[in-house]
C-alpha positions, -999 to +999 in steps of 0.1 A: +426+696+208+422+663+225+454+641+226+447+604+232+466+586+259+480+561+233+499+587+215+535+591+226+560+618+218+584+610+190+622+613+194+652+612+172+682+588+176+712+600+194+739+616+174+774+630+180+763+666+170+728+683+171+716+707+145+691+723+170+686+728+207+668+696+220+652+714+249+614+715+246+599+749+241+563+759+242+531+740+248+526+703+239+506+697+207+493+666+191+501+658+155+480+633+136+472+630+099+434+635+106+441+667+125+441+688+093+433+664+065+405+639+056+423+606+049+411+581+023+426+547+015+423+531-020+433+494-021+438+477-054+418+445-056+446+425-071+469+434-042+442+424-016+436+390-034+474+383-035+477+390+003+447+369+011+460+339-010+494+342+007+478+343+041+458+312+033+488+294+021+509+303+051+511+275+077+517+300+107+488+318+124+506+352+119+532+363+095+549+394+084+544+411+051+544+446+035+516+465+017+533+493-004+518+523-020+518+560-024+506+589-002+493+620-020+476+652-010+443+658-028+442+687-053+419+707-031+444+704-002+417+691+021+425+654+021+452+629+017+448+596-003+468+564+005+469+542-026+480+506-017+490+488-049+518+464-041+521+434-018+555+421-007+555+389+014+589+397+029+615+371+037+616+345+065+653+352+073 
């Protein structure tokens, strides 16, 4: 399969002992959620309105926040659904 140039290999943080041999084996493969599944995003309207109101009230052009939710595999096993149902504006400090 096609592996986009923007994808980078992931790595684990250094540790004092390894549970496996870190030497790469085999061919390089690309992993992406859409490789095997059909993704779907469900966003609760109340969460979106709260995030929008917070963005309008914020004096800065950009700010940090969190959208929280759950990720579930569909019953047929063919898709995944991300349900975003909470907004957390975070903290300035």
